[in-house]
NUKEKE-460177 format. One record per residue (C-alpha): z, y, x; residue in three letters. Coordinates in steps of 0.1 Angstrom, whole numbers, plus 2048, in hexadecimal, padded with zeros to 3 digits. Each point is the difference from the previous one (the first is absolute). Layout:
N
ZYXALA ...
END
This chain:
390
33DB486D2MET 8037D97FELYS 7E07EC809ALA 7F27DB801LEU 7E97FC819LEU 7E87E07FAILE 7ED7F7823SER 7FF7E781BARG 7FA81D81AASP 821804813SER 7F081E812GLN 7F78107DELEU 8237FB7F6TYR 80D80F81FALA 7E981D7FDASP 80B8087DBILE 8237FD807ALA 80281881BSER 7EB8197EFGLN 81B7FA7E0GLY 81A80A815THR 7F1821807ALA 7FF80E7DFARG 81B80D7E9VAL 80C7F17EBPRO 7F67DF817PRO 7E87E67F4LEU 8137E1804ASN 7ED7DE800ILE 81A7EC7EDALA 7ED7E1805ALA 7DF7EF80BSER 7ED7E57F1ARG 7E17F0810THR 7EA7FB7DDSER 7FE80C7DFVAL 80C7DF7F4ARG 81E7FF817ASP 8098227F1ALA 7FE7F47E0LEU 8157E1806ASP 819811815ARG 8038227EEPRO 81581F80DVAL 8178137E8HIS 7EF8207F6ASP 7EA80E81APRO 7F38237FBGLU 7E07F8815LEU 7EC7DF807VAL 7E980181BILE 7E47E5802VAL 7EE7F7821ASP 7DC7F67EEALA 7F17F7823SER 8057DB7F8GLU 8027FD7DELEU 7EA7E67EEASP 7F27FE7DDALA 8207EB7F4ALA 81481C80BASP 7EE81D7F1THR 8047EF7DFASP 826802806LEU 7FF82A806LEU 8048027DAGLU 81D7EB7FEARG 80F81181DLEU 7FD8237EESER 8107F07E1ARG 81D7F2814HIS 80882180FPHE 7FA8177E4PRO 81281D810SER 7F17FF823ALA 7E3810810GLN 7E77EB80ELEU 7EC80981EMET 7E47EA80DLEU 7F47FC827LEU 7DF7F6805THR 7EC7FB81EGLY 7DE7FD7F1GLN 7EF80D7E2GLN 8037E37E4GLN 7F38107DFPRO 80C7E47EBASP 822803811LEU 8018247F7LEU 7F67FC7DDILE 81C7E57FBARG 81B816813ALA 7F88217E8MET 8037E87E3ARG 8237F380EALA 80A825800GLY 7FD808826VAL 7FA822808ARG 800803825GLU 7E77ED815VAL 800807827LEU 7EB7F281AGLN 80C7E781DLEU 80980781DPRO 81781A7F0LEU 7FB825805GLU 82080E801LEU 7F981E7F2ALA 7F07F27E2ALA 8207E87FDPHE 81681D7FBHIS 7EA8157EBGLU 8007E17EBALA 8267FF7FELEU 8038237FDASP 7EB7FF7DCARG 8167E17F6ILE 822812806ALA 7F181F7EEALA 7F87E97E3SER 8217F0800ALA 812823801GLY 80C7F9824VAL 806824814LEU 802807825ALA 82080E80CALA 7EC819814ARG 7DA80D806ASP 809813821GLY 7E381580ELYS 7F27F9823VAL 7F881B816LEU 7F27FF822ALA 80281A81EPHE 7E77FC818ILE 7FA815821ALA 7DD80D804CYS 806802824LYS 8197F4818GLY 81E818800GLY 7FB80F7DESER 8227F67F4GLY 7FA7EA7E4ALA 81D7E880FTHR 81A81E7FBPHE 7F280B7E1ILE 7FF7DD7EDSER 8257F780ETHR 80F8217F9ASN 7EF8047DFPHE 80D7DD7F5GLY 82680B80APHE 7FA8217EDALA 7F47EC7E2LEU 81C7EA7FCALA 819819807THR 7F38207EBLEU 7EE7ED7E6ALA 8187E17FDASP 7E27EA803LYS 7FF7DE80CLYS 7E880081EVAL 7F47E881ALEU 7EA80781DLEU 7EA7E7811ILE 7F4803826ASP 7DE7F5800LEU 7FC80A823HIS 7ED7E2810GLY 80D809822GLN 82081080CPHE 80A80B7DFGLY 820816802ASP 80680D7DFALA 8267F7801THR 80681281DLEU 7FA8217EDTYR 81B7FD7EAVAL 8187E480CSER 8107F081FASP 8047DF7F0GLN 7EB7E380FLYS 7ED7EE7E6PRO 80B7DD7F7ALA 7DD7F87F0MET 7DE80E804THR 7E28017ECLEU 7EF7E3813SER 8227EB7F9ASP 7FE8077DBVAL 7D97F5801CYS 8097E0811SER 8187FA7E4GLN 7EB80B7E4ILE 8097E47E8SER 82280F801ARG 7FA8227F7VAL 81080E7E2ASP 8168207FAGLY 8217F4811PRO 7EF7F181BPHE 7EC81F808LEU 81F8167FFGLU 8117EC817SER 7E580581BCYS 8018277FFLEU 810815817VAL 8138157E7HIS 80482580AVAL 80F80C7E0ALA 8097F67DEHIS 7DF7FA7EEGLY 7ED802820PHE 7F37E4816GLY 7E77F981AVAL 7ED7DF805LEU 7FA802827ALA 7E07F7814ALA 7FF7E5819ALA 80F809823ASP 7EA7E9810ASP 7D980A7F7PRO 7F77D9802SER 8147FA7E2GLN 7EE8177EBALA 7E67E37FBLYS 8187F27E7GLU 7F781A7E7ALA 7E47F97EALYS 7EF8107E4PRO 80C7EA7E7GLU 82580480CHIS 7FD8277F9ILE 7F37F77DCASP 81F7EB7FCALA 81A819813ILE 7F181D7E9LEU 8017ED7DFARG 8267FB807VAL 80682280BALA 7F08117E3ARG 81A7EB7EAGLN 81E80D813HIS 7F982180DTYR 7F88217F3ASP 7E980881ETYR 7F27EB81CILE 7F481881DLEU 7EA7EF81ALEU 7FF80F821ASP 7DB7F580AVAL 7FC80D820GLY 7DB80580CARG 7F27DD801GLN 7E67F57E6ILE 8037DA7FDASP 8027E77E7ALA 8248017FAVAL 8008287FBSER 7E18007EBLEU 8127E97EAARG 81D8157FDALA 7EB81C7FBLEU 7EF7EF7E4ASP 8227FE7EECYS 80A823807THR 80381B7E4ASP 7FE81E815VAL 7F6802824ILE 80B81D817TYR 7EC806821PRO 817817814VAL 7EF81781BLEU 804822813GLN 7EB81D7FELEU 7EA7F881FALA 7DE7F7806LEU 8067DC80CPRO 8177F87E3ASP 7E280C7E8ILE 7EA7EC80FARG 8137E27FFASP 8088087DBALA 7DC8047F6ARG 7FA7DC811ARG 81D7F27EBLEU 7F780F7DELEU 7DC7F3805ASP 80F7DE804ILE 8158047E1PHE 7E180D7EDARG 7EB7E480BSER 81C7E87F3LEU 7FE8117DFGLY 82380E800TYR 80381E7E5SER 800821813THR 81B80A7E3ASP 81A7E7811ASN 7FA80C823ILE 81681F808ARG 805811820LEU 81E807813ILE 7FC81E81CVAL 81F7FC818ASN 80D81A81AARG 7F081C7EBTYR 80182280AGLU 7F381D7ECLYS 7E9817810GLY 7EF7E9815GLY 7DA802807LYS 7FA7E07EBLEU 8098077DCARG 8077E67E4LEU 7E180C7EDGLN 7EC7F6820ASP 80E7DD7FELEU 7F87FB7DDHIS 7DD80B803SER 7FD7EA821ALA 80D7E17F0LEU 7FB8067DAGLY 8227F27F8ALA 8208137F5GLU 81D80B814VAL 81D7F67EBVAL 81C808818HIS 807812821THR 8207F9817VAL 80581D816PRO 805800827ASN 8237F9800ASP 8007F4826TYR 829800807ILE 8097F27DEALA 7E87E5802VAL 8027F8824THR 8277FC7FEASP 7FC7E97E1SER 7E87EA810VAL 8157FE821ASN 81F7F57F1GLN 7F07EB7E6GLY 80E8127E5VAL 7EB80E7E0PRO 7FC825801VAL 80F8057DFLEU 8207F380AGLN 80080F821LEU 7F98257F8THR 7FE8017DCARG 7F782A801SER 7E07FA816SER 7DE8087F7ALA 7F77DD804ALA 81A7F27E7ALA 7F681A7E4ARG 7DB7F6807SER 8077DB7F9LEU 81780A7E0ALA 7DF8117F3GLU 7ED7E2809LEU 81D7ED7EAVAL 7F88167E2GLU 7DB7FF803LEU 7FF7DA800VAL 8197FA7E7THR 7F181B7EAALA 8238117F9ARG 80181C7EAARG 80F82280AALA 8227F87EFPRO 8047E0812GLU 7F1811820SER 81B818805LYS 8197E27FDGLY 7EF7F081DLEU 80481F814PHE 8257FF7F8ASP 8017DC80DARG 7ED80D81ELEU 81781D80BPHE 8227F27F0GLY 80481D7E6ARG 80C8037DFSER 7F981A7E2GLU 82281180AALA 7F380B823ASP 7E18127F1TYR 
END
């Protein structure tokens, strides 16, 4: 989308330009002018959007808004204002302005306005990826193993384009579970260059584990984690949703400003725990936090790791204690999982017939809502069989 920005504020120009590159298709600031009169005297050829910074408009300039609208009849008009000016808003409405945003600019509101403008213009996004968060109820629950190996399974079995983001603020090691590659760029590096973030840049920063599956690693140095800010997560996820079918978040256990912003953007949260009293106690605390934040219980789905039938604690007991649904169990396949972690190779690639690999295939079916005929094809891929083998 081609845009004309009318403003004297260089920082506002930088903010809008950087946020524009994070969109698909991108918002391109083709030109800027210092005033409405300057825009009329030096017109731009056919902009699709005209953004007017009204914080310094005087009475003479407001009279020019209608002329501006007539001069760019095919363009949408957006007005940015730092204070309530009833007369200005009335003139703006008469001039055809349909989007009025407050200054300082709220990025979420800005993108929502751009989404409405794009929808009215019939511009559709390339993808609308789902964000799934995996969070450990207790240290050692296995959330990182499940999220990384599920990402590999989702890409290879369901032919999805998958991005996993390691959000561990300290000592994140998600890449080690599925790869021996050293990350060239980390989440902190991306955040320090947030104005560059678009689809190709994000893809270039990943550790590519398999076709369609990449991992954005956490920083090696915990001190670098401070580079990540909540607004950076907004920008990264906005770009990621447009370029990937699924974005998986390995959240770890920390609840801070960055992880909360990520969880706010999440479609489904998968708390991971084991059937043990300490895990259940910590899961209850975590779920209480989620409820206090207003997260819908329908979007919180428990995964029980290292599950063994016949134990003293049953799944029904867990449901009664936590009031949340257990959607999946991962069996206690110690040897296969340990070999996978120690070698840094996805369990599905290392031992395709293992119980853990079967469980991951079932989770792929569950998440992608595959029907029975397609489900059979998925397991054929898992075990490498054709119909002639039956």
